[in-house]
C-alpha positions in Angstrom: 13.2 16.0 4.1 13.2 19.8 3.3 15.2 19.4 0.1 12.9 16.8 -1.3 9.8 18.7 -0.4 11.2 21.8 -2.0 12.0 19.9 -5.2 8.4 18.7 -5.4 6.9 22.2 -5.5 5.3 23.5 -8.7 7.7 26.5 -8.7 10.7 24.2 -9.4 8.7 22.1 -11.9 8.0 25.3 -13.8 11.6 26.6 -13.6 13.3 26.8 -17.0 16.1 24.5 -15.8 13.8 21.6 -15.1 12.8 20.9 -18.6 16.3 21.5 -19.9 17.8 19.0 -17.4 15.1 16.3 -17.7 14.3 16.3 -21.4 15.0 13.0 -23.1 17.3 12.9 -26.2 15.7 12.2 -29.6 15.2 8.6 -30.5 14.7 6.8 -33.7 12.0 4.1 -34.3 12.7 0.4 -34.8 10.5 -2.6 -35.3 8.4 -3.3 -32.2 8.3 -6.4 -30.1 4.5 -5.9 -29.8 1.7 -5.2 -32.3 1.2 -1.7 -30.9 3.8 0.1 -33.1 7.4 1.1 -33.0 9.9 1.5 -30.2 13.0 3.6 -30.3 16.1 1.7 -31.6 18.1 0.3 -28.8 21.7 1.4 -28.7 23.7 -1.2 -30.6 27.0 -0.3 -28.9 28.0 -1.1 -25.3 27.7 0.9 -22.1 28.8 0.0 -18.6 28.1 1.2 -15.1 30.8 1.0 -12.4 29.6 1.5 -8.8 31.4 1.5 -5.5 28.3 -0.4 -4.2 26.2 -2.4 -6.7 22.8 -3.7 -5.6 21.8 -6.3 -8.1 18.7 -7.5 -6.1 19.7 -11.0 -7.4 22.4 -11.7 -4.8 24.8 -10.1 -2.3 25.9 -6.5 -2.7 28.9 -6.2 -4.9 31.6 -3.8 -3.8 33.2 -2.1 -6.8 30.8 -3.8 -9.2 30.2 -3.5 -13.0 27.1 -3.9 -15.1 27.9 -4.3 -18.8 25.0 -3.6 -21.2 25.0 -4.4 -24.9 22.2 -4.0 -27.4 19.9 -3.0 -24.6 20.4 -6.1 -22.4 22.8 -7.0 -19.6 25.7 -9.0 -20.9 27.7 -9.2 -17.7 27.5 -8.2 -14.1 29.9 -8.8 -11.2 33.0 -7.4 -9.4 35.1 -5.1 -11.5 38.0 -7.5 -11.2 36.1 -10.3 -12.9 34.4 -8.3 -15.7 36.7 -7.5 -18.7 35.2 -4.6 -20.6 35.9 -3.8 -24.3 38.3 -1.1 -25.2 36.7 2.3 -25.4 33.4 1.4 -23.9 31.3 4.2 -22.5 31.6 4.0 -18.8 29.4 5.7 -16.2 30.5 5.8 -12.5 28.5 6.0 -9.3 28.8 5.7 -5.6 25.8 3.4 -5.6 23.9 1.7 -8.4 20.6 -0.2 -8.3 18.2 -1.8 -10.8 16.0 0.8 -12.4 13.1 1.5 -10.0 9.6 0.0 -10.8 6.5 1.9 -9.7 3.8 -0.7 -9.1 0.8 1.7 -9.5 0.7 5.3 -10.8 -1.3 7.6 -13.0 1.7 9.4 -14.5 1.4 10.0 -18.2 -2.4 10.2 -17.9 -2.3 12.8 -15.1 -0.2 15.8 -16.1 1.9 18.3 -14.2 -0.2 21.4 -14.9 -3.4 20.1 -13.1 -5.6 21.5 -15.9 -8.4 19.9 -17.8 -6.1 19.2 -20.8 -3.9 16.8 -18.7 -6.5 15.1 -16.5 -7.0 11.9 -18.4 -6.7 9.6 -15.4 -10.4 9.5 -14.7 -13.6 9.8 -16.8 -16.7 11.0 -15.1 -19.1 9.8 -17.8 -20.1 6.6 -15.9 -19.3 4.4 -13.0 -18.4 1.3 -15.1 -16.0 1.8 -18.0 -13.5 -1.2 -18.2 -13.2 -0.6 -21.9 -11.1 2.6 -21.5 -7.5 1.9 -22.4 -4.7 3.7 -20.8 -2.8 3.0 -24.0 -5.0 5.5 -25.8 -4.4 8.3 -23.2 -0.8 7.9 -22.2 1.4 10.9 -23.0 5.0 9.9 -23.2 6.2 13.5 -23.5 4.4 14.5 -20.3 7.1 16.3 -18.1 6.1 14.2 -15.1 7.4 11.1 -16.9 10.8 12.7 -17.2 10.5 14.0 -13.6 10.1 10.5 -12.1 12.8 9.1 -14.4 15.3 11.7 -13.0 15.0 9.9 -9.6 15.8 6.5 -11.0 12.3 5.3 -12.0 12.6 3.3 -15.3 9.4 1.3 -15.4 5.9 2.4 -14.5 2.6 0.5 -14.2 0.2 3.3 -14.9 -3.4 3.9 -16.0 -6.8 5.0 -14.8 -7.1 6.2 -11.3 -9.3 5.1 -8.4 -12.5 7.2 -8.2 -15.1 5.0 -10.1 -16.4 1.5 -9.6 -14.5 0.4 -12.7 -12.4 3.2 -14.2 -10.4 1.5 -17.0 -7.3 -0.4 -17.9 -3.6 0.0 -17.1 -0.4 -0.5 -19.1 3.3 -0.8 -18.3 5.8 1.6 -19.8 9.4 2.5 -19.7 10.1 6.2 -18.9 11.6 6.8 -22.4 10.4 7.5 -25.9 8.3 10.1 -27.6 5.1 8.1 -28.1 3.3 5.4 -26.2 4.3 2.9 -28.9 7.9 3.7 -28.1 7.5 3.5 -24.4 5.1 0.5 -24.0 6.3 -2.7 -22.3 2.9 -4.3 -21.8 -0.1 -2.6 -23.5 -2.8 -4.0 -21.3 -2.1 -5.2 -17.8 -5.0 -4.9 -15.3 -8.5 -3.4 -15.0 -8.9 -0.9 -12.2 -11.8 -0.9 -9.8 -12.7 0.6 -6.4 -14.9 -0.2 -3.4 -15.8 2.2 -0.7 -15.7 6.0 -1.3 -13.7 5.5 -4.5 -16.6 3.6 -6.1 -18.9 6.6 -6.0 -17.4 8.6 -8.9 -18.9 9.0 -12.3 -22.4 9.8 -13.5 -25.0 7.4 -12.0 -22.5 6.0 -9.5 -23.7 3.8 -6.7 -24.5 5.6 -3.5 -23.7 3.0 -1.0 -21.2 0.1 -0.4 -23.9 -2.5 -0.9 -24.9 -1.0 -4.2 -21.3 -0.8 -5.4 -20.7 -4.4 -4.6 -24.0 -5.5 -6.2 -23.2 -3.5 -9.4 -19.7 -4.9 -9.7 -21.0 -8.5 -9.2 -23.8 -7.9 -11.8 -21.3 -6.6 -14.3 -19.1 -9.7 -13.9 -22.1 -12.0 -14.1 -23.3 -10.3 -17.2 -19.9 -10.7 -18.8 -19.9 -14.3 -17.8 -23.3 -15.0 -19.4 -22.3 -13.1 -22.5 -19.1 -15.2 -22.8 -21.0 -18.4 -22.4 -23.6 -17.5 -25.0 -20.9 -16.6 -27.5 -19.1 -19.9 -26.8 -22.4 -21.8 -27.4 -23.1 -19.9 -30.6 -19.6 -20.6 -31.9 -20.0 -24.3 -31.2 -23.3 -24.6 -33.3 -23.1 -26.2 -36.7 -24.7 -24.1 -39.4 -28.0 -25.4 -40.7 -27.8 -27.2 -44.0 -28.3 -24.9 -46.9 -28.0 -21.8 -44.8 -25.1 -19.4 -44.5 -23.3 -19.2 -41.2 -24.7 -16.4 -39.0 -22.7 -13.2 -39.1 -20.2 -12.4 -36.5 -21.8 -10.8 -33.4 -21.1 -7.1 -32.8 -18.1 -6.2 -30.7 -18.8 -5.3 -27.0 -15.7 -3.7 -25.7 -17.0 -3.5 -22.1 -17.9 -7.2 -22.0 -14.7 -8.2 -23.7 -12.6 -6.4 -21.1 -14.5 -8.0 -18.3 -14.3 -11.5 -19.9 -10.5 -11.1 -19.8 -10.8 -10.3 -16.1 -13.0 -13.4 -15.5 -10.5 -15.6 -17.4 -7.6 -14.2 -15.3 -5.9 -12.7 -18.3 -6.2 -9.2 -16.8 -6.1 -9.1 -12.9 -8.7 -6.8 -11.2 -6.7 -4.1 -9.4 -9.2 -3.2 -6.8 -8.6 -0.1 -4.6 -10.1 -0.5 -1.1 -9.0 0.8 2.3 -11.5 -0.1 4.9 -11.4 -3.6 6.4 -15.0 -4.4 5.4 -14.3 -3.3 1.8 -11.2 -5.5 1.7 -13.4 -8.4 2.8 -16.0 -7.6 0.2 -13.3 -7.7 -2.4 -12.2 -11.2 -1.2 -15.8 -12.5 -1.3 -16.3 -11.2 -4.9 -13.0 -12.8 -6.0 -14.1 -16.1 -4.4 -17.4 -16.0 -6.3 -15.5 -15.9 -9.7 -12.8 -18.6 -9.5 -10.9 -17.6 -12.6 -10.6 -13.9 -11.4 -7.2 -12.8 -10.2 -7.4 -10.1 -7.6 -4.8 -7.6 -6.7 -5.6 -5.3 -3.8 -4.6 -1.6 -3.9 -4.3 0.8 -1.0 -5.3 -1.5 1.9 -4.9 1.0 4.8 -6.7 -1.3 7.2 -5.0 -4.5 6.0 -3.7 -5.2 9.5 -7.3 -5.7 10.7 -7.9 -8.5 8.2 -4.4 -9.9 7.9 -5.4 -13.5 8.4 -7.9 -13.3 5.6 -5.4 -11.8 3.2 -2.8 -14.4 4.0 -5.3 -17.2 3.5 -6.5 -15.7 0.2 -2.9 -15.3 -1.1 -3.8 -12.0 -2.7 -1.0 -9.6 -3.5 -1.2 -6.0 -2.3 0.1 -2.8 -3.8 0.3 -0.9 -0.5 -0.7 2.7 -0.2 2.2 5.2 -0.6 4.1 5.4 2.7 3.6 9.2 2.8 -0.1 9.2 1.7 -2.0 11.8 3.8 -4.2 10.3 6.4 -7.9 11.1 6.4 -11.2 9.6 5.4 -10.9 6.0 4.4 -7.1 6.2 4.8 -7.3 7.5 8.4 -5.7 4.3 9.7 -2.8 4.0 7.2 0.7 3.5 8.7 4.3 3.8 7.7 4.7 0.1 8.7 1.8 -1.4 6.6 4.2 -2.9 4.0 6.5 -4.3 6.7 3.6 -6.0 8.5 2.3 -7.6 5.3 5.7 -8.8 4.3 6.3 -10.4 7.6 3.0 -12.2 7.2 4.0 -13.6 3.8 1.7 -11.4 1.7 3.3 -10.4 -1.7 3.7 -6.6 -1.6 4.9 -3.7 -3.8 5.0 0.0 -3.3 3.4 2.7 -5.5 3.4 6.4 -6.1 -0.4 6.3 -6.3 -2.7 9.0 -7.3 -2.5 12.7 -6.4 -5.1 15.3 -7.3 -2.8 18.3 -6.6 0.3 19.7 -8.2 2.8 18.1 -9.0 0.2 15.2 -9.5 2.6 12.4 -8.5 4.8 11.1 -5.8 8.2 9.3 -6.4 8.5 5.7 -5.3 12.1 6.2 -4.3 10.9 8.4 -1.4 8.1 6.0 -0.5 10.6 3.2 -0.1 12.9 5.4 1.9 10.2 6.1 4.5 9.4 2.4 4.7 13.1 1.8 5.5 13.1 4.6 8.0 10.3 3.0 9.9 11.7 -0.5 10.2 12.4 -2.3 6.9 16.0 -3.2 6.2 17.5 -1.3 3.3 17.5 -4.1 0.7 14.0 -5.2 1.7 12.7 -1.7 1.2 14.6 -1.4 -2.1 13.0 -4.7 -3.2 9.5 -3.1 -2.9 10.4 -0.8 -5.8 12.5 -3.2 -7.8 12.2 -7.0 -7.8 9.0 -7.3 -5.7 7.2 -4.8 -7.9 8.4 -6.6 -11.0 7.3 -9.9 -9.7 3.8 -8.6 -8.7 3.4 -7.2 -12.2 4.6 -10.3 -14.0 7.6 -8.7 -15.6 10.4 -10.0 -13.5 11.8 -11.9 -16.4 12.8 -8.5 -17.9 13.2 -5.9 -15.1 13.6 -5.6 -11.4 17.1 -7.0 -10.9 20.5 -6.8 -12.6 21.0 -10.2 -14.2 22.5 -11.3 -17.5 19.8 -11.3 -20.2 17.5 -8.8 -18.5 16.9 -5.2 -19.7 19.8 -2.9 -19.1 18.0 -0.6 -16.7 20.2 1.0 -14.0 19.8 3.9 -11.5 23.0 5.7 -10.5 23.3 7.6 -7.2 26.1 9.7 -5.5 25.3 8.2 -2.1 22.7 6.2 -0.2 19.6 6.3 -2.4 17.4 6.7 0.6 19.3 9.6 2.1 17.7 13.0 1.4 21.0 14.6 0.4 21.7 12.0 -2.3 21.1 12.7 -6.0 20.3 10.4 -8.8 23.1 11.3 -11.2 22.1 9.3 -14.2 19.6 6.7 -15.4 20.2 4.0 -18.0 17.2 2.4 -19.7 17.9 -0.5 -22.0 21.4 0.8 -22.6 20.4 4.4 -23.3 21.6 6.9 -20.7 19.6 9.9 -19.4 20.4 12.7 -17.0 19.3 12.3 -13.4 18.7 15.1 -10.9 22.0 16.6 -12.0 23.3 16.6 -15.6 26.8 15.6 -14.6 28.1 12.2 -13.5 30.1 11.2 -10.5 33.8 10.8 -11.4 
C-alpha cells in the first residue's frame, strides 16, 4: 500500500495542491433541524449518481445503478433502466458507488493536522473525570483533516474526546461539510467517553492502578445516582404553606452528564483492550441497570468472547492497522470478523493518533479487514450500515434508500484496491471533490 502510505505523509498534507483540491465550497445558512444553530442550505435542485456497480447496502448490488437525490434526500434508487431522471439533471458517473462512509469513532475536528498545541483539543489534562466537556464546543469544521477524510468518501463522523483519561468528555456526530459545527452537526451529544487500563491514567490526579480507576468510575456513577435521586425527591415535595417554593438548585454539569449516562440517554463509550479490563467494564455496566455500554478498542476481545456475547454489548473495534504494543499487543486483523461471526454488533473506526497526520481513514481499515477474511460487502458494512446502526442514525445514513440522506461516495474502481481513487463525494445532495478534482466519464 505504498501509494496510500505516501498520501498520508505530512509532506503531502502540507503541499499547496492539497488544500486547493479538498477545500469545500461556500455554503449558505438555513434554519436548523436542531437547537444548536444553523446548517447550510441543502441544494433544492436535483443531482444523480450513475455507477457501473452500485452498492446500496440495503439489497443486492445493482449493475448500472442510479441514485437520484432531491432536496438533500434520496428520491429514487435502482437500475438505470427503471429510474427516469428529469431533463437536465446534474449527473455524476462512477465505476463504483457506495453509501457515504461512516466513521464510528474518531477525534478528527478536535485533533488537528499540525500536531501543535493549538489543534490538540481532543484531551484535557486538567483532571481524570470530566464528562461535562462537550465536543460540540471544540469541533473545528474547517480543520483540514475533516476535508481530508471526506476526500476518501467519509461523509459522517462520530468524533469527540479521545481515550487517555478515566472520563474524558462527550462525543458528537457530524457531516464532513459546513464551515461551523452548527452547520455540520447531525447529533450534538451522543456518548460519554471513558477508559480503563492504561488509558485511565491521564489527567491531573489520575488513578494509578486498575483497581483505583474502577473504584473512581463506580464512585462517580453512584454519586450521580444519589444526586439525581435527591433532586427527584426535592422536586416532589409540596412547598410549605405560606412559604415560597425553594429556589432551583445550582447546575452541576458533571452530574448532569453522568445522570444521562445512568438513564441510558448517552451510552458510555469505554475504551479497554485487556481481557480483565473488558470484564471490569461489563461488571460496572451490570451494576447500573440503565447504563448502556459500548466497548471501544477491545484488542483481547477473543479471550472473553462468551462474556461479550452474553452481555450483548456492541464493540467499536480497534482500527485494523493500529500499531501493536502495550495494551494492544494482542490485536489482530481478524478481530472484527471473529466478533461478527459470534453475533456481536461491530463497527470500525479511525480511532486516535498522536502523530501527524493525526487520523486514519476508515476506508483503509475496512480494506484490511476484507484482505484478511471478511467478504467485501461485510467489510463495507462495518463502515456504512453497521456503523450507522451502532450509532443510532441508520434511519438517516448508512445505506442508499429512498428518504435517507443523499450521501454517496464515488470511486473509479474497487474501493478497497490501493490504486483506486475516490473521485467525488455527495453529502445531502451537495457534491465535493474526492482525491481527484475530475469525475469519471
